[in-house]
C-alpha positions in Angstrom: 130.6 59.5 179.5 131.5 61.5 183.1 133.4 59.5 185.4 130.7 59.2 189.1 133.4 60.4 191.9 132.5 60.1 195.6 135.2 62.6 197.2 132.9 65.6 196.9 130.6 63.7 199.7 133.6 63.1 202.2 132.9 65.9 204.3 129.0 65.4 205.2 129.3 61.8 205.0 131.8 61.3 207.6 130.4 63.4 209.9 126.8 61.6 209.5 128.3 58.0 209.5 129.9 59.1 212.4 126.8 60.8 214.2 124.8 57.9 213.4 127.1 55.2 214.5 128.2 56.8 217.9 123.8 57.5 218.1 123.3 53.6 217.9 126.3 52.2 219.7 126.6 54.6 222.6 122.8 54.8 223.1 122.8 50.9 222.6 125.6 50.3 224.9 124.2 52.7 227.7 120.6 50.9 227.7 122.3 47.6 228.1 124.2 48.2 231.1 121.5 49.8 232.7 119.2 47.1 231.5 121.8 44.5 232.9 121.4 46.0 236.2 117.7 47.0 236.5 114.3 45.6 235.6 112.8 49.1 235.7 111.9 49.8 232.4 111.2 53.6 233.2 115.0 53.9 234.2 116.3 52.0 231.0 114.0 54.7 228.7 115.4 57.6 231.0 118.9 56.6 229.9 118.2 56.4 226.5 116.9 59.8 226.5 119.6 60.9 228.4 122.0 59.4 226.0 120.2 60.6 223.2 119.8 64.6 224.3 123.4 64.7 225.6 125.2 62.1 222.9 123.8 64.8 219.9 124.9 67.7 221.8 128.3 66.8 222.8 128.8 65.5 219.0 127.3 68.9 217.2 129.7 70.9 219.9 132.6 68.5 219.4 132.6 68.1 215.6 132.0 72.4 215.3 135.2 72.9 217.5 137.2 70.1 215.8 136.6 71.2 212.0 136.3 74.9 213.0 140.1 74.1 214.1 140.9 72.4 210.7 139.1 75.6 209.1 141.9 78.1 211.3 145.0 75.9 210.1 144.0 76.4 206.5 143.2 79.8 206.8 146.5 80.7 208.5 148.0 78.6 205.6 146.0 80.2 202.8 147.3 83.7 204.5 150.8 82.3 204.4 150.9 81.4 200.6 149.2 84.8 199.8 152.2 86.5 201.5 154.7 84.5 199.9 152.9 84.4 196.5 153.7 88.5 197.0 156.8 88.9 198.6 159.4 86.0 196.7 157.0 84.6 193.7 160.2 83.5 191.8 160.9 81.0 195.0 156.9 80.2 194.8 157.3 79.4 191.2 160.6 76.9 191.7 158.5 75.1 194.5 156.0 74.3 191.8 158.5 73.4 189.7 159.8 70.6 192.0 156.5 69.5 192.9 155.6 68.5 189.1 159.3 66.9 189.1 158.7 64.6 191.9 155.2 63.3 190.2 157.0 62.5 186.6 157.3 65.3 184.6 160.3 66.4 182.8 162.3 69.6 183.9 161.0 71.5 180.8 157.1 70.5 180.8 157.5 71.1 184.6 158.3 74.6 184.3 156.2 75.0 181.7 153.3 73.7 183.7 154.3 75.8 186.6 154.1 79.3 184.9 151.0 78.8 183.0 149.3 77.8 186.5 151.1 80.2 188.4 149.9 82.7 185.5 146.2 82.2 185.6 145.6 81.0 189.3 148.8 81.3 191.4 147.2 80.8 195.0 144.6 78.2 193.7 147.4 76.4 192.3 149.6 76.5 195.3 146.8 75.4 197.7 146.1 72.3 195.5 149.3 71.0 194.7 151.5 72.2 197.7 149.0 72.0 200.5 146.6 69.5 199.3 143.4 72.2 199.8 140.5 72.5 197.8 137.1 73.2 197.3 135.5 69.9 197.7 138.3 69.0 200.8 138.2 72.5 202.6 136.6 72.3 206.0 132.8 73.1 206.5 132.3 73.4 210.6 128.5 74.1 210.4 127.9 71.5 207.8 129.6 69.1 209.9 128.0 69.7 212.9 124.7 69.7 211.8 124.9 66.7 209.6 126.8 65.0 212.8 124.0 66.3 215.6 120.6 65.0 213.3 122.6 62.0 212.5 123.1 61.2 215.9 119.6 61.9 217.0 118.4 59.7 214.2 120.6 56.8 214.9 119.7 56.9 219.2 116.2 57.0 218.4 116.1 53.3 217.3 117.5 51.9 220.4 114.9 54.3 222.2 112.3 52.6 220.7 113.5 49.4 221.4 113.9 50.4 225.0 110.1 51.6 225.1 108.3 48.6 223.5 110.8 45.8 223.9 110.0 43.2 226.7 112.1 44.2 229.5 112.9 40.1 229.8 114.6 40.5 226.4 116.1 44.0 226.8 119.7 43.2 226.8 119.8 40.5 224.1 117.0 42.4 222.2 118.9 45.7 222.2 122.0 43.9 220.6 120.2 42.2 218.1 118.6 45.2 217.1 121.6 47.6 217.4 123.6 44.9 215.1 121.0 45.0 212.5 120.7 48.9 212.2 124.6 49.2 212.5 125.1 46.7 209.5 122.4 48.4 207.6 124.3 52.0 208.5 127.5 50.3 207.2 126.3 49.0 203.8 124.4 52.4 203.3 127.7 54.3 204.0 129.8 52.1 201.7 127.3 52.2 199.1 127.2 55.9 199.2 130.9 56.4 199.8 131.4 53.7 196.5 133.7 51.5 199.3 133.4 47.7 199.6 130.1 46.7 201.3 131.1 43.8 203.1 134.1 45.0 204.7 132.0 48.0 205.9 129.5 45.8 207.6 131.9 43.5 209.2 134.0 46.2 210.6 130.9 48.0 212.2 129.3 45.2 213.5 132.8 43.7 215.2 133.5 46.8 217.2 129.8 47.3 217.8 129.6 44.0 219.2 133.1 44.8 221.4 131.3 47.6 222.7 128.1 46.0 223.9 129.5 43.5 225.7 131.8 45.5 227.5 128.9 47.5 228.7 126.7 44.7 229.6 129.5 42.9 231.6 129.9 46.4 233.4 126.1 46.4 234.3 126.0 42.5 235.3 128.9 42.9 237.7 128.8 46.2 238.9 125.2 47.0 239.3 122.5 46.6 241.7 119.7 44.2 240.3 116.2 46.3 241.1 113.6 43.7 241.3 
C-alpha cells in the first residue's frame, strides 16, 4: 500500500490558508472597527470592499516578492553547487560522506552511497542532502501569489456579505460570530488537507482571531466618532 504524504501540498496550502485567514480576519477586523464608530451601512460596506481589494493586491504582491527572493537564493545556491562540483568534486564527495555518517551510516557504507549517488545525479544529490532543496519544496512565486490573491478574496468576501445583509445594530457582534465560525471551518479544512490535528488548528485560529477583532473593536469604540 502506498503511503499518503502531504508535503507536496505545502507550497500552495501555506499561501492559500494564509490568504484566506488574512482575508477573513483583516476585513472583519476593519469592519468591526468602523462599525463600532458609525451606524452608516454604506461606510461599513465601503470599508469592507476597500479592505478586500487592497488586501488581495497586497497579499499577492507581497507573496510574489517574498517567494521570488527565496527562489533567487535557491538559484544562487544551485549555481554555487554546480561550480563546486565542477572545480572540486573530491571535496564535494567528502561532504556527502560526512553527511551520511552524521545520519548514522558507517564510514564504508556512507562512502559507497555517496559514490553511487555522485555517479548518477551529483547536483540533485547535493541539493537534496546538503542544502535541503527538492522539487517539492522549491520556491514557486507565481503559484504562491495566485493562491494568496484568490484565497484572500474568497476569505474577505465572507465578512463583506455579512456587512451587506446583517442589521447594523448587530454588526459588531455578528461580524465576530460569523468570522470566528469562518475561521474555525478554515482551520479545520487546512488541518485536514495538511494532515495536521484539527482541534489544535481550530483553537489556535479562533484564539488569535478573537484577539485581533477585540482589539479593533476597542479602537473603534474609544477613538471613533459615533455618527447617528
